[in-house]
N, C-alpha and C positions, 0 to 999 in steps of 0.2 A: 504494500500500500504506500502511497505517496501523497503529499499535499504541498501546496505553495504557502509557506508561512506568512507571506506578505498579503495574500489575497484569499485566505481561508474563508473569510466572511463573505466571499463571492461564490463559494462552493467549489473551490479548486482542489477537490479530493479525487483520487482515482486508485484503481487496482492495476498494478503492473502485470501484463501478461508474462507467462513463464518464459517465452522466447526472448524477453528483454532482461531477464535476470542477469546480474553481473554488470550491467551498464552503469555509467557514472552520471551523476547530476550535481548541481551546485549545492552549497550548504543552505540555500534558500528553499530547498525541497527535501525535507526530512522523509526518510523511508523506514518502513517497518516490515518485518517478516510476519506473515500470518500463520497461525496455527490452524491449519485447515481441518483439524478434527473438531475445532471449536467454532470456527467462523467460515461461512460459505462466501466466497469472493463475490458471487453475483448478488447475494443479499447485501453485502457491504457496499457494493456499487449502487444498489437501489437506495440504501439508507442515506448515503452521503449526497444524494440528489435532492434532498428535502430542504427547503428554505428554513425550516425550524432548526435544523442542524447548523446551517450557516449563521443564523442569528445567535445560537449558543456560542459558536466560534467567535463571532464579533464581540459578544459580551465578555469573553475571556481574553481577547486580544489586548495588547498594550501598545502604547505609542503616544507621543506628545503632539503629533501633527494631525492633519485631516485624516479622514477614513482611509485614504490610499496609503497611509504609513502605518496603519494598525498591523501588528505582528502577533501571530499565534505561535509562540515558542513551544518546542516539544514538551517541556514539563506541563504546560497548560493544555496542550492537545491531549495528553494522557489523562487529564482530569475531565474531559468531556464525558457527559453522561450518555450512555448508549443503551438502547433497547436491544438486548441480545437473547432472543428465544433459543430453545434447543435447536440443534443443527438441522433436524428434520423439518422443523417449522420454518427455519430460515430458507431452506431449499424450496419449500412450498410457496413461500412469499415471493422468492426470486422468480420461480416459474410463472407465477401469475403476473408479474410485472414486466415480462418481456414483450 
């Protein structure tokens, strides 16, 4: 999983496909390894497309300038509250959202 810490409040979250594993990004794009026994990547992609999540990211972002300078640093990202049902339910939700 990856996000742009400068624009998380705009919904800049994504799941990196397996074929791009090992690629490099700047430090403005924190990355995380998913435990696929606990999280379905399609569910995660669906979840992070919701404006409510973006608003939570905005409220946890810090910065002294206008919105375009708000930053969601990794420690704050890890504090985001997330609805994470059992893996089978995640898969069912993801299947319906396609």
